[in-house]
C-alpha positions in Angstrom: 94.1 -173.4 314.5 94.4 -171.1 317.5 91.8 -171.9 320.2 92.1 -168.6 321.9 89.2 -166.1 321.1 91.4 -163.9 318.8 88.6 -161.8 317.5 87.3 -160.8 320.9 90.9 -160.1 321.9 91.3 -157.8 318.9 88.2 -155.9 319.9 89.0 -155.7 323.6 92.7 -154.8 323.4 92.2 -151.2 322.3 89.6 -150.8 325.0 92.0 -152.0 327.7 94.6 -149.5 326.4 92.0 -146.8 326.5 91.1 -147.7 330.1 94.8 -147.7 331.1 95.2 -144.2 329.6 92.0 -143.0 331.3 93.4 -143.7 334.8 96.6 -141.7 334.1 96.9 -138.7 336.3 99.6 -136.2 337.2 101.4 -133.3 335.4 99.8 -132.6 332.0 103.0 -133.0 330.0 103.9 -136.3 331.7 100.3 -137.7 331.2 100.4 -136.7 327.6 103.7 -138.5 327.0 102.5 -141.6 328.8 99.2 -141.5 326.8 101.1 -141.4 323.5 103.3 -144.4 324.4 100.4 -146.4 325.8 98.3 -145.8 322.7 101.2 -146.7 320.4 102.1 -149.9 322.3 98.4 -150.9 322.4 98.0 -150.5 318.7 101.2 -152.3 317.9 100.2 -155.3 320.1 96.8 -155.3 318.4 98.5 -155.4 315.0 100.7 -158.3 316.2 97.6 -160.2 317.2 96.0 -159.5 313.8 99.1 -161.0 312.1 98.6 -164.1 314.3 95.1 -164.2 312.9 96.3 -164.0 309.4 99.0 -166.7 309.9 96.3 -169.1 311.2 93.7 -168.2 308.6 93.0 -171.0 306.1 92.5 -169.4 302.6 91.1 -172.6 301.2 88.1 -172.4 303.5 85.4 -170.1 302.0 83.4 -170.0 305.2 83.8 -168.1 308.5 86.7 -168.9 310.7 87.7 -168.1 314.3 84.0 -168.2 315.1 82.7 -167.1 318.5 79.0 -167.5 319.3 77.4 -166.7 322.6 73.9 -165.8 323.8 73.6 -162.1 324.2 70.1 -160.6 324.9 67.8 -162.7 327.0 65.5 -165.1 325.2 65.9 -163.4 321.8 67.9 -164.8 318.9 70.4 -161.9 319.1 73.9 -163.4 319.7 77.4 -162.2 320.3 78.6 -163.8 317.0 82.0 -163.1 315.6 83.9 -164.6 312.7 86.0 -163.7 309.6 86.1 -165.0 306.1 88.4 -164.1 303.2 86.4 -161.0 302.5 86.7 -159.5 306.0 90.2 -160.8 306.9 92.2 -158.2 305.1 90.0 -155.3 306.4 90.8 -156.3 310.0 94.5 -156.3 309.0 94.1 -152.9 307.3 92.5 -151.4 310.4 95.2 -152.7 312.8 98.0 -151.7 310.3 96.8 -148.1 309.9 96.0 -147.3 313.5 99.6 -147.3 315.0 100.6 -145.2 312.0 97.9 -142.7 312.9 99.1 -142.6 316.5 102.6 -141.8 315.3 101.3 -139.2 312.9 99.6 -137.5 315.9 102.7 -137.5 318.0 103.5 -133.9 317.6 100.6 -132.4 315.8 98.2 -133.1 318.7 99.2 -131.0 321.7 95.9 -130.3 323.5 93.9 -132.9 325.4 96.3 -135.6 324.3 94.9 -138.1 326.8 91.4 -137.8 325.5 92.5 -137.9 321.9 94.3 -141.2 322.4 91.4 -142.7 324.3 89.0 -141.7 321.4 91.3 -143.2 318.8 91.6 -146.5 320.6 87.8 -146.8 321.1 87.4 -146.1 317.4 89.8 -148.9 316.5 87.8 -151.3 318.6 84.5 -150.4 316.8 86.1 -150.6 313.4 87.4 -154.1 314.1 84.0 -155.1 315.4 82.3 -154.0 312.1 84.4 -156.4 310.1 84.1 -159.3 312.6 80.4 -159.2 313.4 78.2 -162.1 312.3 75.0 -160.8 313.9 73.1 -157.9 312.2 72.3 -156.2 315.5 75.9 -156.5 316.7 77.1 -155.2 313.3 74.8 -152.2 313.5 76.0 -151.3 317.0 79.6 -151.3 315.9 78.7 -149.6 312.7 77.1 -146.7 314.5 79.4 -146.6 317.4 82.3 -145.8 315.1 80.5 -142.5 314.3 80.9 -141.1 317.8 84.8 -141.2 318.0 85.1 -139.7 314.6 82.5 -137.0 315.5 84.6 -136.2 318.6 87.9 -136.2 316.8 86.8 -133.8 314.1 84.7 -131.7 316.5 87.4 -131.2 319.2 90.7 -131.4 317.3 89.5 -130.2 313.9 89.9 -126.9 311.9 88.0 -123.6 312.1 84.7 -125.0 310.6 84.9 -128.3 312.5 81.4 -127.9 314.1 79.7 -127.5 310.8 81.7 -130.4 309.3 81.0 -132.8 312.3 77.2 -132.2 312.3 77.0 -132.6 308.5 79.0 -135.8 308.8 76.9 -137.1 311.7 73.5 -136.2 310.2 74.2 -137.7 306.7 75.5 -141.0 308.1 72.9 -141.2 310.9 69.9 -140.7 308.6 71.0 -143.5 306.3 71.7 -145.8 309.2 68.2 -145.3 310.7 66.8 -146.7 307.4 69.2 -149.6 307.7 68.0 -150.3 311.2 64.4 -150.5 310.0 65.6 -152.9 307.3 67.3 -155.1 310.0 64.1 -155.2 312.0 62.1 -156.1 308.9 64.6 -158.8 308.1 64.3 -160.1 311.7 60.6 -160.3 311.7 60.5 -161.9 308.3 63.1 -164.6 309.0 63.2 -164.8 312.8 67.0 -164.4 313.0 69.7 -161.7 312.7 72.5 -164.3 312.3 74.4 -163.3 309.2 75.7 -166.8 308.5 72.2 -168.1 308.5 70.7 -165.2 306.4 73.4 -165.7 303.7 71.7 -169.0 303.0 68.1 -167.9 303.6 65.7 -167.3 300.7 63.9 -163.9 301.1 60.8 -163.0 299.2 61.8 -161.0 296.1 59.3 -158.2 296.8 60.7 -157.8 300.3 64.2 -157.9 298.9 63.6 -154.7 297.0 62.7 -152.7 300.1 65.4 -154.2 302.2 68.0 -153.5 299.5 67.0 -149.9 299.4 67.1 -149.6 303.2 70.6 -151.0 303.3 71.6 -148.9 300.3 70.6 -145.7 302.1 73.2 -146.3 304.7 76.0 -147.9 302.6 75.8 -145.3 299.8 76.4 -142.5 302.3 79.3 -144.3 303.9 81.1 -145.0 300.5 80.1 -142.2 299.7 78.3 -142.3 296.4 77.2 -139.4 294.4 75.1 -137.3 295.2 75.3 -138.0 299.0 79.1 -137.4 299.0 79.1 -133.7 300.0 79.8 -134.4 303.6 83.2 -136.0 302.8 85.2 -133.0 301.6 84.2 -130.9 304.6 85.0 -133.7 307.0 88.4 -134.3 305.5 89.3 -130.6 305.4 88.4 -130.0 309.0 89.7 -133.3 310.5 93.2 -133.6 311.9 95.6 -135.5 309.7 95.2 -138.9 311.5 91.4 -138.4 311.4 91.5 -138.0 307.6 93.7 -141.1 307.3 91.2 -143.3 309.2 88.2 -141.7 307.5 89.6 -142.4 304.0 91.4 -145.6 304.9 88.8 -147.5 306.9 85.4 -145.7 307.5 84.8 -145.3 303.7 85.2 -149.0 303.3 82.2 -149.7 305.6 79.8 -149.0 302.8 81.5 -151.1 300.1 82.0 -153.9 302.6 78.3 -153.7 303.5 77.3 -154.1 299.8 79.5 -157.2 299.5 78.5 -158.7 302.9 74.7 -158.0 302.8 73.2 -156.4 299.7 74.7 -158.7 297.1 74.4 -162.1 298.8 71.2 -161.6 300.8 69.2 -159.7 298.2 70.3 -161.2 294.8 67.1 -160.4 292.9 67.1 -156.8 294.1 70.8 -156.5 293.3 70.1 -157.6 289.7 67.4 -155.0 289.5 69.4 -152.1 290.9 72.8 -152.9 289.4 72.2 -150.3 286.6 71.5 -147.7 289.2 74.8 -148.5 290.9 76.7 -148.3 287.6 75.1 -145.0 286.8 75.8 -143.3 290.1 79.4 -144.7 290.1 80.2 -143.4 286.6 78.8 -140.0 287.5 80.9 -140.0 290.7 84.1 -140.9 288.8 83.7 -138.3 286.1 82.1 -135.5 288.1 84.3 -135.6 291.2 87.4 -135.9 289.1 86.5 -132.7 287.3 85.7 -131.0 290.6 89.1 -132.2 291.9 90.8 -130.5 289.0 89.4 -127.2 290.2 90.5 -127.4 293.9 93.1 -125.1 295.4 93.2 -127.0 298.8 95.3 -130.2 298.8 93.0 -132.0 301.2 89.9 -131.2 299.2 91.5 -132.4 296.0 92.4 -135.7 297.7 88.9 -136.0 299.2 87.2 -135.6 295.8 89.7 -138.1 294.3 88.6 -140.6 297.1 85.0 -140.4 295.9 86.1 -141.1 292.3 88.2 -144.1 293.3 85.4 -145.5 295.4 83.3 -145.3 292.2 85.6 -147.8 290.6 85.2 -150.1 293.6 81.4 -150.1 293.5 81.5 -150.8 289.7 83.8 -153.7 290.3 81.7 -155.3 293.1 78.5 -155.1 291.2 79.9 -156.6 288.0 79.6 -159.9 290.0 82.5 -161.3 288.0 85.5 -162.9 289.6 87.8 -160.2 288.2 85.5 -157.3 289.2 85.0 -158.4 292.8 88.7 -159.4 293.2 89.7 -156.0 291.7 87.2 -154.1 293.9 88.5 -155.8 297.1 92.1 -155.2 296.3 91.3 -151.6 295.3 89.7 -151.1 298.7 92.8 -152.2 300.4 95.0 -150.2 298.1 92.8 -147.1 298.4 92.9 -147.4 302.2 96.7 -147.3 302.1 97.4 -144.8 299.3 94.7 -142.3 300.2 95.7 -142.4 303.8 99.3 -141.9 302.8 98.4 -138.9 300.6 96.6 -137.3 303.6 99.8 -137.9 305.6 101.8 -136.2 302.9 99.5 -133.1 303.2 99.9 -133.3 307.0 103.7 -133.2 306.8 103.8 -129.8 305.0 100.8 -128.5 307.0 102.6 -129.1 310.3 105.5 -127.0 309.0 103.7 -124.2 307.2 100.1 -124.4 308.6 98.6 -124.1 305.1 97.0 -126.6 302.7 96.8 -124.1 299.8 98.5 -125.6 296.7 99.7 -122.1 295.6 101.5 -121.7 298.9 104.1 -124.3 297.9 106.4 -125.0 295.0 109.9 -126.3 294.5 109.9 -128.5 297.6 112.1 -131.1 295.9 115.1 -128.7 296.5 114.6 -128.8 300.2 112.7 -132.0 300.8 114.0 -134.8 298.5 112.9 -137.6 300.8 109.4 -136.1 301.0 109.3 -135.6 297.2 110.1 -139.3 296.7 107.4 -140.5 299.1 104.8 -138.2 297.6 105.8 -139.4 294.1 105.3 -143.1 295.1 101.7 -142.4 296.3 100.9 -140.1 293.4 101.9 -142.8 291.0 99.9 -145.3 293.0 96.7 -143.2 293.0 96.8 -142.9 289.2 97.3 -146.6 288.8 100.9 -146.8 287.6 102.0 -150.5 287.0 104.0 -152.0 289.9 101.9 -150.0 292.4 98.9 -151.3 294.3 96.5 -148.9 292.4 97.2 -150.5 289.1 96.2 -154.1 289.9 92.8 -153.2 291.5 91.7 -150.7 288.8 92.8 -152.9 286.0 90.8 -155.9 287.3 87.7 -153.8 288.0 87.7 -152.5 284.4 88.3 -156.0 283.1 85.2 -157.1 285.0 83.2 -154.1 283.9 84.1 -154.7 280.2 82.7 -158.2 280.6 79.3 -156.9 281.8 78.8 -153.4 280.2 81.2 -151.9 277.7 79.7 -148.4 278.0 80.1 -148.3 281.8 83.7 -149.5 281.5 84.6 -147.0 278.8 83.1 -144.1 280.7 84.9 -145.2 283.9 88.2 -145.4 282.1 88.0 -141.6 281.5 88.3 -141.3 285.3 91.8 -142.8 285.0 92.8 -140.0 282.6 91.3 -137.3 284.7 92.9 -138.9 287.8 96.3 -138.6 286.2 95.6 -135.0 285.3 94.7 -133.7 288.8 97.2 -135.9 290.7 100.2 -134.9 288.5 99.0 -131.3 288.5 99.1 -131.3 292.3 102.5 -133.0 292.4 104.0 -130.6 289.9 102.8 -127.5 291.6 103.9 -128.6 295.1 107.1 -130.4 294.4 108.6 -129.0 291.2 109.5 -125.5 289.9 111.7 -122.9 291.4 111.9 -122.4 295.2 110.9 -118.8 295.2 109.0 -118.4 298.5 111.4 -117.1 301.3 109.8 -119.0 304.1 110.2 -122.3 302.2 114.0 -121.9 302.1 114.5 -123.4 305.5 111.7 -126.0 305.5 112.9 -129.3 306.9 112.8 -132.7 305.2 111.1 -135.8 306.7 112.2 -136.5 310.3 113.1 -140.1 311.5 109.6 -140.4 312.9 108.0 -139.4 309.6 110.2 -141.8 307.7 109.0 -144.6 310.1 105.4 -143.6 309.3 105.9 -143.7 305.5 108.2 -146.7 305.1 105.7 -149.4 305.8 103.1 -147.7 303.6 105.6 -147.5 300.7 106.6 -151.2 301.2 102.9 -152.4 301.2 102.0 -150.2 298.2 104.9 -151.7 296.1 104.3 -155.2 297.5 100.7 -155.3 296.3 101.7 -153.8 293.0 104.5 -156.3 292.3 103.1 -159.5 293.9 99.4 -159.2 294.7 98.8 -163.0 294.7 99.1 -163.4 298.6 96.3 -160.9 298.9 94.2 -162.6 296.2 94.7 -166.0 298.0 93.1 -164.6 301.1 89.7 -163.8 299.6 89.6 -165.9 296.4 87.6 -168.9 297.9 85.1 -166.6 299.6 84.6 -164.6 296.5 84.1 -167.7 294.4 81.5 -169.0 296.9 79.7 -165.6 296.9 79.4 -165.6 293.1 78.3 -169.2 292.9 75.6 -168.7 295.5 74.4 -165.5 293.8 74.1 -167.3 290.5 72.2 -170.2 292.1 69.8 -167.7 293.9 69.0 -165.9 290.6 68.6 -169.2 288.7 66.1 -170.5 291.3 64.0 -167.2 291.4 60.4 -167.5 290.1 61.2 -165.0 287.3 64.2 -167.0 286.0 62.2 -170.3 286.2 59.4 -168.7 284.1 61.8 -167.4 281.5 63.4 -170.8 281.3 60.1 -172.4 280.8 59.2 -170.1 277.9 
C-alpha cells in the first residue's frame, strides 16, 4: 500500500493548479492560453494520481482504505477524516476522468474570462473529490455545499441568456434541502457524540430519531438526484450552463444525492429506510414515466437530455433501495455509466452548438452526410442511453430491474416502460438530427469532428464499450463493500425491537 496521503493530494492538486493560474498576469490572450494549459495539465496529473489510487486499492477489503485522520476543530470530535471504500472509489475516478475532458471541451467555446473559468473549474474538482473521500459528516457537508458555489458561478457568468434565473433556482433548491441536512447532522452529533462516518455506520440509532434524520437527509439528497417533483431546477440549469458545466452537472453533481442515500440513509437509518422505501419506489417510477413523456415533447436537445437524466436517475434510486446485491450493483454501475453517457451526450450537443449556435432539433437534419465521425459517436452514446447490449447502459439497467423484480414486480414492470419510452425519445432525437436529407443551406459546409474533439470523445467511447463488454473489473471494486452494506442492513433490521416482537409472536 502507498504510504503517501493520496486522498489529500487529490484534493489539493486542483487547488495548487488554481493558485498557479491565479498569479498569471500579462497580455489577455497569453494569460488565457497559459490558463488553459495549466488547467489541462493539472487535471491530467490529478487523474494519474487517481489511477495510482485505483492500482493500490484492495477490492477484497470492504472497509475504508487510504485513511487519513487528523484533529480539526479545537476540543470537538470533528476531524479531518478521509478514506475510500469500494462504493466511493469509482466516483473519485469518474470525477478525475471527466474533468480534463471538460477542460478540453472548453478550449475554444470559452473565450471570455478564461483565467477565472479555469480557476473555478479546478476548485469545483477539488470539492467533488472531497465529497467522495470525506469520512466526517461536517467535512462532507462543507465539501457538499462548497461544490454549489463554482457551479453557481459557471452557470451565472458563462451561461446562456436566462442564466441568472437558472443559477438562483439551482442554488435555492439545493441550499434549502441542504439546510435541513445540516440540522440532521447536528441532531445526529448531539445524539451520538460523533460525526465520524466510520463510527456512525456501526452505531445503533433510536428508530424514532431515525425517521426524522432520514427525512432531513432525504430533503437534500432528493433535490441533488434530482427526484420528482423537486427536479424542475435541472432542465433550466442544463439549458443555460456552458457545455462543460452540463457535463459535470450530469456526470458528477447528480451523483451526490444517490451516493448520499447509499453512504448515509441506507446504512445509518435502516429502520427508516424500510419504512420509506415504498415512497422512494413511487417517486422513482413517476420520475421515469413522467419525465420520459416530457422528454418526448422537447424541441431543445439539451432539455431532452436533461429530462432523460431524471428518468435514468429514477432507475438508480430504485436499484439502490431494493437492497439486493443485483439492485445495488446495478445502481452503482448505472451511476458510473450515466455519468459518462449523459456527459457525452451533452458534449455531442455542444459540438453542433459551437458551429451553429442553436440547440433546436428542427434546426438540424442530415448531418450524417457532412459529419460521419460525429454521427458515429452520437450513435454510440444514443445506443448506450437506451441500454443496448454491449454498452454500459445495458448492464446497469438490467441489474437494477433484476433487483426490482425480486422485491416488487409492479415497480419493476412500471419502470420497464421507461426503457421503451427512452428508446422512443432517444432514437427520435437521433433520427431528426442525423438522418434525412441535408436541405438547410448553412449545414452544407458544417465541419466534422476536429482532432481535439476526437480526443475528447475517444476515451468516452472506449469506457462505454468497456463497461458494456467486460463490467467485471468495475463490479470487483465495489462488490465487497456492497455485500458488507447489505449484511449490516439485514442485521440492523433483525435486531430492531419491531422485528424481535414479530419473531416472538
